[in-house]
Structure formats: structure tokens, C-alpha cells
C-alpha positions in Angstrom: 104.3 111.5 114.7 102.7 114.6 113.3 100.7 114.0 110.1 102.5 115.5 107.1 99.5 117.6 105.9 99.1 119.0 109.4 102.8 119.7 109.6 102.8 121.6 106.3 99.8 123.6 107.4 101.4 124.5 110.7 104.7 125.5 109.1 103.0 127.7 106.5 101.0 129.5 109.1 104.1 130.0 111.4 106.3 131.3 108.6 103.8 134.0 107.8 103.9 135.1 111.5 107.7 134.8 111.9 110.0 133.5 114.6 108.9 133.3 118.3 110.0 131.4 121.4 109.2 128.1 119.8 110.3 128.6 116.2 113.7 129.5 114.5 114.2 129.8 110.7 117.6 129.4 109.0 118.6 129.8 105.3 121.0 127.0 104.2 123.7 127.2 101.6 125.9 124.2 100.5 129.3 124.6 98.8 131.5 121.8 97.5 129.4 119.2 99.3 129.6 120.9 102.7 127.2 123.2 104.6 128.5 126.8 104.3 125.7 128.5 106.2 124.4 128.8 108.8 127.5 128.3 111.0 128.0 125.1 112.9 128.6 126.7 116.3 125.7 129.2 116.0 123.4 126.3 115.0 124.6 124.3 118.0 123.8 127.3 120.3 120.3 127.5 118.9 119.6 123.9 119.4 120.9 123.9 123.0 119.0 127.1 123.8 115.7 125.3 122.9 116.6 122.3 125.0 117.6 124.5 128.0 114.2 126.3 127.7 110.9 124.6 126.8 112.0 123.0 123.5 111.3 124.3 120.0 111.4 123.9 116.2 114.3 124.8 113.9 113.4 125.0 110.2 116.3 124.9 107.8 115.6 126.3 104.4 113.6 129.4 105.3 115.1 132.9 105.3 114.6 134.4 108.8 114.5 138.0 107.5 112.2 137.8 104.4 110.3 134.7 105.6 110.6 133.3 102.1 110.9 129.5 101.7 114.2 129.2 99.9 114.3 125.4 100.4 117.2 122.9 100.2 118.2 121.2 97.0 116.9 117.6 97.2 120.4 116.3 96.3 121.8 118.2 99.3 119.2 117.1 101.9 121.3 114.2 103.1 124.4 116.4 103.5 122.4 118.9 105.6 120.8 116.2 107.6 124.1 114.5 108.5 125.7 117.9 109.3 122.9 118.5 111.7 123.1 115.1 113.4 126.9 115.6 113.9 126.3 119.0 115.5 123.7 117.6 117.9 126.0 114.8 118.9 129.5 116.3 118.8 129.1 120.1 119.4 126.7 120.0 122.3 127.4 118.6 125.8 125.8 116.3 126.7 124.8 115.2 123.2 121.3 116.4 122.3 118.6 114.0 120.8 116.7 115.7 117.9 113.8 114.7 115.7 113.9 115.6 112.0 111.4 115.5 109.1 111.8 116.4 105.4 108.8 118.2 104.0 107.9 120.3 101.1 106.2 123.7 101.7 105.1 126.4 99.3 107.2 129.6 98.9 105.7 133.1 98.3 105.1 132.2 94.7 103.3 128.9 95.6 106.2 126.7 94.5 107.0 123.7 96.7 110.4 123.7 98.2 112.0 121.0 100.5 112.9 122.1 104.0 114.3 120.3 107.1 112.1 120.4 110.1 113.9 119.8 113.4 112.2 119.4 116.8 114.1 119.8 120.1 112.4 118.7 123.3 112.9 120.3 126.7 115.7 118.4 128.3 116.2 117.1 131.8 119.9 118.1 131.4 121.5 121.5 131.0 123.3 121.6 127.6 126.5 123.5 126.8 127.2 124.6 123.2 130.3 126.0 121.7 129.8 129.6 122.9 128.5 128.7 126.4 125.2 128.1 128.0 122.2 129.6 126.1 118.4 129.9 126.7 115.7 130.6 124.2 114.0 133.9 125.2 111.2 135.3 122.9 112.6 134.9 119.3 116.3 134.7 120.0 118.9 132.9 122.1 120.4 134.6 125.1 123.5 133.6 127.1 122.6 132.8 130.6 123.9 134.8 133.5 125.7 132.9 136.3 122.7 133.3 138.6 120.2 132.0 136.0 122.5 129.2 135.1 122.9 128.1 138.7 119.1 128.1 139.2 118.6 126.1 136.0 121.2 123.5 137.1 119.4 123.3 140.5 116.0 122.9 138.8 117.2 120.2 136.4 119.0 118.4 139.2 115.9 118.3 141.3 113.9 116.9 138.3 116.5 114.2 138.0 116.7 113.3 141.7 113.0 113.3 142.3 111.5 110.3 140.5 113.8 110.5 137.5 112.7 107.0 136.6 109.2 108.4 136.0 110.4 111.1 133.6 109.3 110.6 130.0 111.9 110.0 127.3 110.9 112.4 124.5 111.8 110.0 121.6 110.4 106.8 123.0 106.9 106.4 121.7 104.6 103.7 123.2 104.9 101.6 120.0 108.6 101.2 120.8 107.6 98.8 123.6 107.8 95.1 122.7 104.5 93.3 123.2 106.2 90.4 124.9 107.9 92.7 127.4 104.6 94.5 128.2 102.7 91.3 128.7 103.9 90.7 132.3 102.4 94.0 133.4 99.0 93.6 131.8 95.6 92.2 132.8 93.1 91.2 130.2 90.2 93.1 131.8 91.7 96.6 131.7 93.0 98.9 128.8 96.7 98.5 128.2 97.4 102.2 128.3 95.7 102.8 131.6 97.6 100.0 133.3 101.0 101.2 132.0 100.2 104.8 133.0 99.4 103.6 136.5 102.7 101.8 136.7 104.5 104.9 135.5 105.8 103.1 132.4 104.1 105.6 130.2 103.6 109.3 130.7 102.5 112.4 128.7 104.7 115.2 127.4 103.7 118.9 127.4 101.6 118.4 124.2 99.6 115.6 125.8 101.4 112.9 123.7 102.2 109.6 125.3 105.8 108.6 125.7 107.6 105.8 127.5 109.2 106.9 130.8 112.8 106.0 131.8 111.4 102.9 133.6 109.3 102.1 130.5 112.4 102.3 128.2 114.5 100.2 130.6 111.9 97.4 131.0 109.8 97.4 127.8 112.2 98.1 125.0 114.4 95.4 123.5 117.4 97.6 123.6 117.2 100.6 126.1 120.5 102.0 124.8 118.6 103.0 121.6 117.0 105.8 123.8 119.4 106.0 126.8 122.7 105.3 125.2 124.4 104.5 128.5 121.8 102.1 129.9 123.8 98.8 129.6 126.4 96.7 131.4 129.9 96.6 130.0 131.5 93.2 130.8 135.2 92.5 130.3 137.3 89.6 131.4 141.1 89.7 131.7 143.5 86.8 132.1 145.8 88.8 134.5 145.3 91.1 137.4 145.5 94.4 135.5 143.3 96.3 133.1 145.2 95.7 129.9 143.7 95.1 126.4 146.5 92.6 125.7 145.2 90.4 128.4 141.5 90.7 127.5 139.9 87.2 127.0 136.2 88.0 126.7 134.0 91.0 126.4 130.2 91.6 126.1 127.8 94.6 126.3 124.7 93.4 128.0 122.2 95.9 126.5 118.8 94.2 126.5 115.9 95.1 128.9 117.0 95.2 132.5 116.1 91.6 133.5 118.1 90.3 130.5 121.0 92.6 131.4 121.1 90.9 134.8 120.9 87.4 133.4 123.5 88.0 130.7 126.0 89.7 133.1 125.6 86.8 135.5 126.2 84.3 132.7 129.3 86.3 131.7 130.7 85.8 135.2 129.8 82.1 135.2 131.4 81.6 131.8 134.7 83.3 132.8 135.2 82.3 136.4 137.1 79.2 137.4 136.2 76.4 139.8 139.0 74.5 141.4 138.3 71.1 143.0 140.1 69.3 145.8 139.6 65.5 146.4 140.4 64.6 150.1 138.7 62.0 149.8 135.4 63.7 149.3 135.4 66.4 146.6 135.5 70.1 147.6 134.7 72.6 144.9 136.2 76.1 145.2 134.5 78.5 142.8 136.1 81.9 142.5 132.9 83.7 143.4 129.7 83.0 145.2 127.1 83.4 142.4 124.3 84.4 144.8 126.5 87.3 145.9 127.4 88.2 142.3 123.7 88.1 141.4 122.8 90.5 144.3 125.6 92.8 143.3 124.4 93.0 139.6 120.8 93.5 140.7 121.7 96.3 143.0 123.8 98.0 140.4 121.0 97.9 137.8 118.2 98.9 140.2 120.0 101.6 142.1 122.4 103.3 139.6 121.9 106.9 138.7 120.2 106.9 135.3 120.4 110.7 135.2 124.2 110.6 135.0 124.6 111.0 131.2 127.2 108.8 129.5 128.0 106.6 132.5 127.5 102.8 132.2 127.7 99.9 134.6 131.1 98.2 134.3 131.8 94.7 135.3 135.5 93.7 135.1 136.8 90.2 135.9 140.5 89.7 136.7 142.4 86.6 137.7 142.1 87.6 141.4 139.0 89.8 141.7 135.8 91.1 140.3 135.2 94.8 140.1 131.7 96.3 139.6 131.3 100.0 139.0 127.9 101.6 139.5 127.3 105.2 138.2 126.1 107.6 140.8 127.1 108.5 144.4 125.3 107.0 147.3 121.7 108.5 147.6 120.6 110.7 150.3 122.4 110.2 153.7 123.7 106.7 152.8 127.4 106.1 153.2 129.7 103.2 152.5 129.9 102.5 156.2 126.1 102.4 156.6 125.2 100.3 153.5 125.1 97.1 155.4 122.5 98.3 157.9 120.4 100.7 155.7 118.7 100.4 152.3 117.6 103.5 150.3 116.2 103.3 146.8 117.2 105.9 144.2 114.8 104.6 141.6 111.7 103.8 143.6 109.4 103.1 140.6 111.9 100.8 139.0 112.7 98.9 142.2 108.9 98.5 142.9 108.3 97.0 139.4 111.3 94.7 139.6 110.2 93.4 143.1 106.6 92.8 141.9 106.8 91.5 138.4 110.1 89.7 137.9 110.9 86.2 139.3 114.5 85.8 140.5 117.3 83.7 138.9 117.4 80.3 140.5 120.8 80.9 141.9 119.4 83.6 144.3 117.1 81.1 146.0 114.3 83.6 146.4 111.0 84.5 144.8 111.5 87.9 143.2 114.4 89.7 141.5 114.2 92.2 144.4 112.6 91.4 147.7 113.1 94.8 149.4 114.1 93.4 152.7 117.5 95.2 152.7 119.4 91.9 152.6 121.3 92.5 149.3 124.4 94.1 150.7 124.7 91.8 153.8 124.4 88.8 151.4 127.1 90.1 149.2 129.5 90.8 152.1 128.8 87.6 154.1 128.6 85.1 151.2 131.7 86.4 149.5 133.8 86.6 152.7 132.7 83.1 153.6 134.0 81.7 150.3 137.1 83.8 149.7 138.0 84.6 153.3 138.3 88.2 152.3 135.7 90.8 153.0 134.4 92.6 149.8 135.3 96.2 149.5 132.9 99.1 148.7 134.4 102.4 147.7 132.8 105.7 146.7 134.8 107.1 143.8 134.5 110.9 143.6 130.9 110.9 144.7 129.9 109.9 141.1 130.5 106.2 141.1 130.3 103.2 143.6 132.9 100.5 143.2 132.5 97.0 144.6 135.5 94.6 144.7 134.8 90.9 145.3 137.9 88.9 145.9 138.4 85.5 144.2 138.6 82.3 146.2 141.3 79.8 145.2 142.9 76.6 146.4 146.0 78.6 147.5 144.2 81.4 149.3 141.7 79.0 151.0 144.4 76.9 152.7 144.7 74.0 150.2 148.0 75.0 148.7 149.9 72.0 149.9 147.5 69.4 148.4 149.3 69.3 145.1 148.7 65.6 144.4 145.0 65.9 145.0 144.4 69.1 143.0 142.4 69.1 139.8 141.4 72.2 137.7 137.8 71.9 136.3 138.0 75.1 134.1 135.4 77.6 133.5 132.2 75.5 133.5 130.3 75.1 136.7 
């Protein structure tokens, strides 16, 4: 965080010089408890223009024509701050993260006046605001031509596809990482920062400031959704065979670091699946799902999902007769649904590498590491599930933006034990 004294000095200097490609000033008026000026839509356009360019600073409380510090009434600072947050979240698509500071700076008569300092970082997304797509050029915003917009989409898409998991997250400072989560990556004989940078868990922004990368946020922070709002697994269990809120029996958002997300999602399945038992005379257990296959499916979803796809989360839905797992992102490169069993391609190479080296697997998987990189995940899911339920799991590509896996539930009836009524006992949900 910028020191307050340094920030005031920088603002005072910049106000004397006026607006440029990195600074925009706006006078603020509040009437009847609401912001009257500047306009909501024009402010959204300014913020998005900064994000689509190289980032910048918006200062609310400074007249952009006279360069005088008018300030904001201290009693109205909260109103203006909330107004700005709502604009960044609701008027810009996708929503735009912003950083705000309240500081006092002198006006032309030397009197201190409160202003709101707003920093917008360069984004890895292209943001649309109420009047279209804008880019900051010199000291003003300009609507982008179709050709320029197409090039920007292409550039930002390439940034996301090439090592997106190594891109820095602007708001995620190194101190956001939990010491206990960092410990598994660190050796005592080397500086922490150097080790985390070599593993691409930390990177530097354009100002040379350290920030956590996407992988760093996913693995080192207690709740990655605080920085990447969509980075969690949504789990829902239904008593019937359709997606209906009336039949919902359990729900959980698994939003911890990635290894915990996997563990908690697997525990959710174990908690809500049923195991039927046949005595003939030896006991035969028929769990609905092979847990090793479920584990592989969840690991694959977490490791290979498209984290650049804003707003899309992993969804795990349990029904009476099947489990559906939705993974954001189309299949990477030349991979197809038909070739998944034979080929393995990593979308998040850094993330997969770290999960394969530093994380022991759940005992149910009967292997050493969370990911072993032998390309056996999909074959295990297909073979183990089909062996149990007698139905082959189904992979489907949904509109090139989502991968859906359906695992069919095993049961006494479907597995050929339907007529053994007198020897049937239901053991419930606990394995």
C-alpha cells in the first residue's frame, strides 16, 4: 500500500500538472443523500477505459477544469464510496475490481479537503461499460473502433490462454497468503520470496510491486473467492432426479484453497450418497459411486478448469440416479471428448505441476500425489464407474464453454439384485 504522505505528495504534484493517460479528476456533488454528479454511466466508462488500457487513477473531489480541490464533505464520503463500488460491480461487465483510499489534500488556498482516490489496474479482461467499449487515450476516454476492439480481445485472450495461472492478481498482496499454506513450498535455507517467485506463486506488476499470481491465490489464500469470486465448487444434493429447489436436501460451497475444495467436495459426495448392502450369504456392498472415480473427477475439474472464464464456477450436483459435474471452459487445444481417454493436455501447467509435486493424495485414490501426471485420470473415471454401475460415464462439451461429466449411480436394482427382497438392507448415507 502506498504511504499516505507519499500519496498526498503525488496527488498534489499531479493536480498541478492536470489530467493525462493515467489520471482523471472529477468534481462530486451530493443531493438528498445521493450522488448527483458525475454521472453514473460516464464514471463507469472512465473506469472501464482505464482497465482496458494500462490502468489509471480516478480522483473524486477535484475539478477537472480549474484543478481546484473542491473535496467531498466527510459526512458524504461513505455515500460516494458505496456509489462507486456499485458502479464497478453492476455497471461494468465483467465487474471491475477497484482500490480506494480516502485522503486529505490541500486546495489552492492551502486548506485540507477530503478526496476519494481510486486505482484501476490493467485488466486481463476486456470490459464493457454502459456506452460501449472504451480505451484511455492521452487524457480522455475513446470508444474503440471494431478493428481495435477485435485486436484487444485477441490480445487479452492470448494473455489468458498462455499461462493464465501465472498472471498476477492485482489486489492480492503477498501478505494475503496464509503462513500455514505457504509452508509446504518453503525450504529453510532460502528466502521465502525467492522460492515463491520461482514457483510462479508470486509475480510483479508494472510498478515492480509483488502480487500473488492466480496459482498463488488458489493455493495460498484461505478463501480464493475473495480475489477470484468464481473460484469455488458449488455442491448441491437433490432427493429426486431433477434440479428442483423443493427437492434440495443438502448444499455447500467449497471455497477454501484448492486442496481443501477437493477434500470437502469429496466429503459432500460421501455424505450424500447411499450404500446398499446384499447378504447372500456373504455381504455385498453397492455404493452409488466409486469414490476413487469421484476423486479423480473433482481433481480434474479443479486442475484443468478455465480460471480466465469470469463468473463460472465448478458445479457438482447429486441426484437420486446420477452425479453431474460441470467444469468451466471448453476442452483445451485439439482435445475432444472422444480423445480424452487417450490424451491428456494441461490448461493450467503451473497449477498442475504444483499439485503433482507438493500435495499428497486422499487415501481413497490409492496413490502418492494429488496429481500424478500419467494421463490415467479419465480412464480411471470411466473404467471404475462403469465397473460399478454397469453404465459408462458420459462426457459432454456444452457450447464450447463447459465440460459436463455424468456418473450414473449403481443400485441393487440396476446391478441385478432386484429380486433379492428378503436379503436387502439399506445402510443409508454413511460408508
